[in-house]
N, C-alpha and C positions, 0 to 999 in steps of 0.2 A: 504494500500500500504506500502511495506517495502523497505527501502533504506539502503544499506550497506555502512557504513562509515569506512574508514581505518584510524587508529590512529598509528602514528609511535612512537616506543619506541627507544630512543637514550640516553643512560646513561653511564657515565664514573665513575668508583669507584676505589679509591686507598686505599691500606691497607699497613701499615708499617710491616716490617718483625718481629719486636718485638711483635706486636699485633697478627700476623698470627701464630707465634710459640706457642702462648698460647691457641690456638683453640681446643686442645685435649679435647673432651667431652664438649666443649662449642661452642657457635655460635657467629657470627658477622653479624649484620644486617645493611643494609643501611637505610637511612631515607625513610619514605613513600612518594611516588611521586604521586601527583594528575594528572588527565588527563582531557581532554574536555568531556569525557564520564561521564554522571551524576553518582555521587556516586561511581566512579570506581578509585581505586588507587592501586599501586603495590610497592613492594620493593624486594631487593635481600638479600638472606641469605647464609652465608658461614659457614660450620661446618666440622669437621673432625671425621671420624668414621672408625675404623679398617684399618687405613693407607690410606684411601681415603678421599679426600677433595671434598665435595659436594657443588656445587654452584647452588642455586635454585632461580627461578623466582616465586614469591608468590604474587598473587593478591587477591582481596576480591570479586571475581566474583562468586556468588552463585545464581543459577537460574536466571541469567540475560541474556540480549541479547548481551553479549560480549564474545569473545573467542580469544585465542592467535592463530594467523594464522602461524606465524613463529617467532623464537627467536634464536639469535646467540651470542656466546661469543667469543671475540677476545682478544688476548694478543700479541700485535704486536712485542714486544721485543723478544719473543720466537718463532715468526712466527707460532703462535697457533690460530686455529679457530675451533669451534665445535658448532653444532646445539644442542639445548636443546631437551631432550626427557623426556617422562613422567616416573616418578619413585616415588612410595609412594605418589601418588596423586599430586605431584609437578612437574614442569618442571625443569630438573636438568642436569647439566654437571658435570661429575666426573673426577677428575685428581688425579693421585697418589701424595701423600704428598712428597715422596722422589724426584719425578720429579720436583715439584715446588721449592724445596729447593736446587736442584742441580745447582750450579753456571754455569756449562757448558751449561745448557739449557736456561739460561738468562730470566727466568720468573721474577726475581727481578732485578731491575736496581737501583743502589744506595739505596739498601734495601727497595725499594718501588715496590709493585706489582700493576700494573695498568690494570684494567679489563674494557673492553668496551663492552656494550650490545647494540644490535641492533635488532629490531623486528617490527612486525606489529600486532596490535590487531584490530579485526573487530567488529564493533558494528552495530546491526540492529536497525535502527530508524523507528518507526512506531507510528501511532496515538494511544495514550494510554488514557484510562479513569482512572483517579486517584481513588484509593481506598479511603474509608472514612478516614482510618488512615493517608494516605498520604495527603489528603485534610486538615485534622486537623493539622498535623505536619507542613505543609507549610502555615497555615492560619495566623500566627502571632498574634493570640489572646489568647495565653496561659496565665494563671493567677496564675501560681506557678513556682518558680525559685529555682533551686539547684545551689548554688554558690560553685564552686570547684576551689580553688586557684584563678587565675585571669580569669577563664572561667565560663560560665553559661550554664546550660541545663534547658530549659523551658518545662513545661507540663501543661495539663489541669487538674484542680481539679476533674472534672467529672470522669476522668480515675483513678486518685489516690483514689477516693472514692471506685471505683470498685475493684481495685487490691491490695490495701495495708491498713490493719487496722490501722497501726501506722501512716501513712501519712494522712489517713482519719480523725483521731482524731485531728491531727495538723490543717488540713483545717477547721474542724468544730469549732476550737477555734480561728479562724481568722488569722492563720499564712499564709503568702503568699510566704515566702522564708525561706530556711534553708541553713546553711553553712555545707558543707561536708568536714570533715578533714581526714577521714580514708579510703577514696576510691579515685582513680584517675578519671580524667575527662572521659576517654574512657569507663571505667566500668559503670559510671552513664549514659553516652550517650547510650551505648548498652542496658542497662536495660530499659531506657525510650522508645527506639525505639521498643523493644519487646512489650511494652504496647500498641503501635500503630499498631502492626502486620506488622512492617516494617523489611526489611532485616537488618542484623547486621552490619551496616556500622562501620568500624574501629575495627571489631571484631578480636580478636586473642584468642589463648588458655587462656592466662593469663587474658585478659579482660572478657572473658565469665565466667571463674572461679570466678573472682571478682564480676561479675554480680550475680552469684548464692549466693555468700556471702552477697551481698547487699540485695537480696530477703529474706535471713534469718533474717537479722537485721531489715528490715522493714516489715516483715511478708507479703510476696507476693507469695503465693504458686502457683498460676496459671502461673505467669511469671517465677517462678523457673523451672517449668516443661518445659516451652518453651525454656529456656536457656539450660536445660539438653538435650533436643532433638536437639537443634542447635549444641551443642558440639559434637554430634555423628560424624558430618562431619569433625571434626578436630582430630579425633583419628587415629593415625598411629603408626608405630614402634618407632618413636622418642618420641611421647608424651603420649603413653597409660599408662605407669606406673605413671607418674606425675598426669594425670587426674584421674586414678583409686584411688590413694592415697587421692586426694582432694575430691573425691566423698564420701569417708568415713568421712573425716574431716567436710564436709559441709552437711552431711546427705542427699545425693542425690542418692537415690536408682535406679532411671531410668538410670542415668549416669553410676553408678557402673555396672549395668547389661550390658550396651553397652561395657564397658571395658572388662568385663569377657568374653563376647562372642568373642571380638576381640583377646584377648590373647589365648583363647581356640583354635581359628582358627590358630593362629601363631604356637602353639604347634603341632597341628594336621598336619600342612604343613611343620613342621620342619624349621620354619622361625624365625630368631632371632629378639628380640626387645630390645631397650635400657633400661639400668638401672634395669634389672630384679632382681638383688640382693637387690634393695631398695624397692621392692614391699611390701606393708603392709601385715603382716602375716594373717590378716583376709581374704584378697583377695586370698592369697596363699592357705589357708585352703579350701576356696570355690572351687578353681580350683582343688585342690587335690581330692575333693569329686566327681568331674565330671569324667566320664569314660574316656574322651580323655586324661586328665592329668594323670590319674592312668595308662593308657596304655603306655603313654610316659615314665613314670618312671620305669615301670616293666621290 
C-alpha cells in the first residue's frame, strides 16, 4: 500500500547587493535544508549567465519516491511571482540581471534582495524491505572510523577488505580508525555510502569528484567506477567542462567518455556550454577527431 505525503517547502533567502553584483560567472548557494522525508534535502542556487540570473531549486532526489509537485518564487517588494520550470535538469526561475538591479522595479530594498520560496514536495510512503547495504549502514556495529575534522564516518572492515587494498592493509595491522586531513566530510561520506550500494546522500559535483580522488588515494577501483557512473547525472552545460577536466586529472576514463558524449551533443545541437575556453586540450583534440566536431568547425 502506498501513501502520498505532502511536505511543504517554505524558505526565505536574503542576499546583499554587494554579494549579488559579484555573481558574474559565479554562484551563490543557500545552506542545505533537511526535511521529514528520509535522506531528502534541498537548497537554492543563484548564478548569472549571459545577462540572466538563474535561481534554481536543487534537491538530492535521485531514484527516490519524492518529487516536486509545485514551487514558486516571490519577491514581494517588486510585486514579482513566478513558478519554477525545468531547465538543464533543475527547476529554475530566470530574471534579467538588469531588471533586478533597476531601482524602479524595487527588487532590492535597502540593498537587500529578499526571495521567498514556497512549494510542495510529494513523497510516496510504502513498506520497504531494506537492502543488505542499508541494513549494515543502519546497524550501528561498524568497526572502523574515519575521523574528518570534528565529524566521523563509520564503516565495516569487511567492506574495506573488499574494496580498498590500502585500507585492507591498515585493518589487517589492527588499525581501527584513521584521521583524514585532505578530504572533507561529505566526500568521505559519499565514498562510504557507495561501498554500501546506497544513494549518494549529500552528493554534489565537487563531493563526487573528491570521492573519485579518494578512491585513487586508497586504491578503490570498483567504487571509483560507481562514482564515475553516478556523476553522469550531474553533467550539464554548467558543469561539463569542470568535470571533463577533472576526469583527466583523476584518470577517470568512464567519466571522460560521458563528458565527451555530452559536449558532442551540445555541439551537434548548437547549444552553448560554460567555460568552453578552459576545456583541457586533450579533450578538445578528442572532440576534434569526432565527425560532429569536425563538421561544426568546417
